[in-house]
N, C-alpha and C positions, 0 to 999 in steps of 0.2 A: 439074686439080682444080677442081671446079665453081664454088667461091666464091673462088678465089684473087685475083680482082680486088678483093675486099673487104679484103684484107690487103696490108701492105707487101711488096714483092718486092725482091730484091737489086738489080734494075735501077733502082729508084727509092728505095732505102733511104736514101741520104745526103740526098736532097732532102726526104723525109718527116721524118727524124729531126732535121734541122737547121732545119726550117721549121714544118710543121703540128704535128708532135708536140712540138716545142720550145715553140711558142706555147701549146699546151694546158698543157704542164707548167709554164710560167711563171704560169699562172692557178690553180694548185693552191692549196688551203687546206692548211695544215700547222701542226704544233704538237708539244708534248710532254705526255705523260701520266706521272703518277708511279705506279710499280708498287706494288701492295698488298703485295707480298712483302717488299720491302726498300728502297722509295723510289727505286729506279733510274729514271732519266729515259728514257722510251721515245718515240722519234720516230714520228709518224704523218702521213699525208697523205691527201687525198681530192680527186677530180675529179667535180664534180656539175653537173647541169642540172635546172632546174625541170620540164623536159619528160620526164625519165626516170622510169619506174615500177619499174625493177628495178635491183638492186645486186649487185656481185660484190666479195668480199673476197679480195685476192690475198696469199698467205702465201709469202714467198720462202724460199730455202734457206740453208745455211751459207755464210758469207762474202759473202752478197749484200746488196743494199740496194734500197729502192724506186727510187732514182735509176737503177738498172740497167734497170728495166722500162718505160721511157718509151714505147718502141715498142708493147709489148703494151697498156699503159694507153690509148694513143691509139686502137688498134684496137677495144678493148672499148668505149670511150666512143663511138666512131663507130657501134657496133652498138646503141647505146641503153642502155648500162649506166652507172650511176654506179660509180665505182671507189674502193675504200678499201684502204689498205695500211699497213704499218708495218715498222719495223726491229726485229729481235729484240735483246734485251739483249746487250751485248758486241760488237755489230757495227753496220755502217752508221753512221747519225747518232745512234743510241741510245747511252746511257752505257756506256763500257767498264768492265769489272769488276775488272781486275787491273792491275798496274804495266806489264806488257808489253801494250800496247794492240793489238798485232797477233796475239796468241795467241787462238785459239778456245777459249773457256772458258765453262763454266756450272757452278754448284755443284750444282744439282739440275735435271734435265731438266723436272721438273714446274713449275719457275719459268717456263719458256717458255709452258706451258699456261695458267698463272694470268695471265700477262701478256696473252695473247690474249683470255682471258675478260674481263679488265678493259677492254681496248681496244674490244672489241665493244660493251660497255655504253656506253663513251664515244661510239662512233659512232652509237648509237641508230638502228638500222635498221628499227624496227617499222613505219614508215609505207610501206615499199615493198611492192608487190604480190608480188614474188618476190625471194628472197635466195639467192645462190649462193656457194659456196666454191671457190676455185681455188688449189691449193697445189703447190709444187715441192720435191722431194727432202726435206731436213730439215723444210721447211715442211709437207710431207705427213705426216711423223711427228708433228709438233706438232698439226696439224689432226686427225689420227686420234685421238690421245690426248685432244684437246679434245672431240670428238664422243662418245668412249667415256666420258668423265668427266661431261660435261654433256649427258645424253641428251635433255633438253627444250630443246635449242638452237633457234635460229631458222631454220636453213638448209633450203631446199627440196631441194637437191641439191649434191653435191660432186664435183669433178674433181681427182684426185690424180695429178700428173704426175711420173714417175720417183721414186716414193715410196721413202724410205729405211727399209725393213723389215729390212735386213741389209746387210752390206758383203762384197765378195769377200775370202776368206781361205783359207789352206790347210786341208784337211780336218782335220788333226791339231789345229789351233788352235781350231776352232769350239767344242768342248765346254768349253774352259778359258779362252776369251777374256774372258768377264765376270768370273769370279773372279780371273783374273790381273791385269786392269786395276784391279780393286777392291783387291787386295793391294798392288800397286805404289803406288796412291794413298794407302793407309793408312800404308805404311812410309816413303814419301818425301813428306812434307807440302809440300815446296817444289814449286811449280807448274812443270812441265816440259812441253815439247812431246812428243807421242807419237813413238816411234822412227821416223826417216825424214822427219820434218817440221820446218819452221823458219818464220821470219817470211815475210811476203808476198813472192812471187817472180812476176814477170810472165813466164810461160813462153811461148815462141814458138808461133805458130800451128801450125807443122809438128809433127806428132806429139802434139798436145794431145788429151786425152780428153773434152773438153767439147762441141765443136761443129765442124761441117764448113763453116760459113759464115765465111769469112775476114773479110768486111765486118763482121758482127755481133761476131765475136770481137775484132777490133782496136778496134771502137768501145768495148766495155766495158772493155778494157784501158786505152785512152786515157782513159776516164772516171776510172778509179782513179788515173791519174797526175795528172790535172787536179784531182782532189779526193782527195788522199792520206789524208784523215781517214776515207775509206770502206774502206781496206785492212784485210783480215784474212788472216792466214797459216794455218799448220797448226793442228790441234786439240791441246789439252792431253791428257794421259793421262786426267785426270778426265772431260773431255768425251767421250772414246771410251767410257769405262766407262758414263757416263750415257746416251750415245746408243745403245749396244748394249742396255742395260736397257730403254729406251723402245721400241726396235724389237721386242724380245721381247714386251713388254706389248701392242703393237699386234696381234701375231699371236694372243696368248692371248685377247684380248677382242674379236676381230673381230665376233663375233655381236652385240655391243652397238650396232652401227651399223645403223639401220633405214631411213634415207633412201636415195634413189637415189645410187649411187656409181659413178663411172667411173674406172678406173685406166688410165693411158696409159704404156706401156713403150717405151723405145728398145731395139731388139734388139741393138745394139752397145754398150750401156751397160756401162762397166767401173768406174764409180764406186760404184754401189750394186748390190745383189744382185737380179738378175732372178728367180732361183729363189725368193727370199723373197717377192717381189711375187706370184708365182703361188700360193705357199702361202697368203698372206693372202687372195687372191681366192677360192680354193677353200673356205676357211673362211667367208668372208663370204657367198658365194652360197648356202650351205646354208640360211640363214634370211633372205636378202635377195634376192628375186626380181628386183629392179630394179638389180642390180649388173652392170656391164659391164667387159670387159677388152679393151683395144686394144693391139696390138703393132705398132710402126712399124718396118718393115724398113729396115735400114741406118742407123738414127738413133743418135746418141750421147746423152750424159746430159742436156744442156741443150736439151731438145726445143723450147722456146719461143725459142731463139736459134740454131736449126739452119738448114741450107740450106733453100731454099724448098720443095723436093719433100717433105721431111719435115715442115717447120713448117706448111705448108698443110694437111696431113692432120691434124695435131694440133689446129689451130684449128678446122677444120671439124668434127672429132669432138666437141670440147668444147662448141662453140656449138650444134650439133645436139642434144647431150645436154641442155644447159640449156633449150633451146626446148621439148624434149619434156616437161620436168618443171617 
């Protein structure tokens, strides 16, 4: 990969993550903003330099935290980007919303979108020459809904990595999944985990569906053990209902996004629906000539935590895309 020397490799991962990346992370600015929706406290952080003229906002996925992205933040910063990020309501260091602090929960998916809108105003990015959006999984769903809702937003281009525009499910369940989860939520007001899910569990590397990089996988699992306040387990039934609704809205309103958009898919992703990503792209490109679709062979869901051969391709693709726009 032509630019792999610009990125951390597994051969030097521990040295970088424990020294250069850690030193940069220690110099972050951080704080809390109060959501306009319901006064929820939202954690944010930024890594900036007076020499940088471009910024990237990183929007992480479900159960994630800004703390998990220290390697990526370091690489982006070294490429000349100021980096801004935040933790979604109910996860990371942001305020948890229900008694069971490890249950993935949101009352209304649009709350995520409004939180993002508020935080972007807090960041005040207007002085940068270029402003980019980089999102992963659920963060891509939130970012897509943000761009569809606030069409006069500030971003010059967006890269959506493994976007959650649907989840794998049996064919018979697809047409009834949204009404079924809505009905269950209505008739069982007590907040429960979705079937098959529970509190946070650190699954072993072998057989995991997230990454083929054992070093990166073990690092973020160890991070959650050292900072247990970051832990989030399975989603609630209400979260599933709201997430499915938001994914459907992303597809229905794809044409509302006019800026250059790059979608990066892991061909071996079993967490989100690759078929739905392709459906979104096909709708998007009908009215957006600057849309791109990249499929990374052999890659699992967490493309920015993958083995080097996959991850190098992802970082090269998104940085080339940002440079072009």
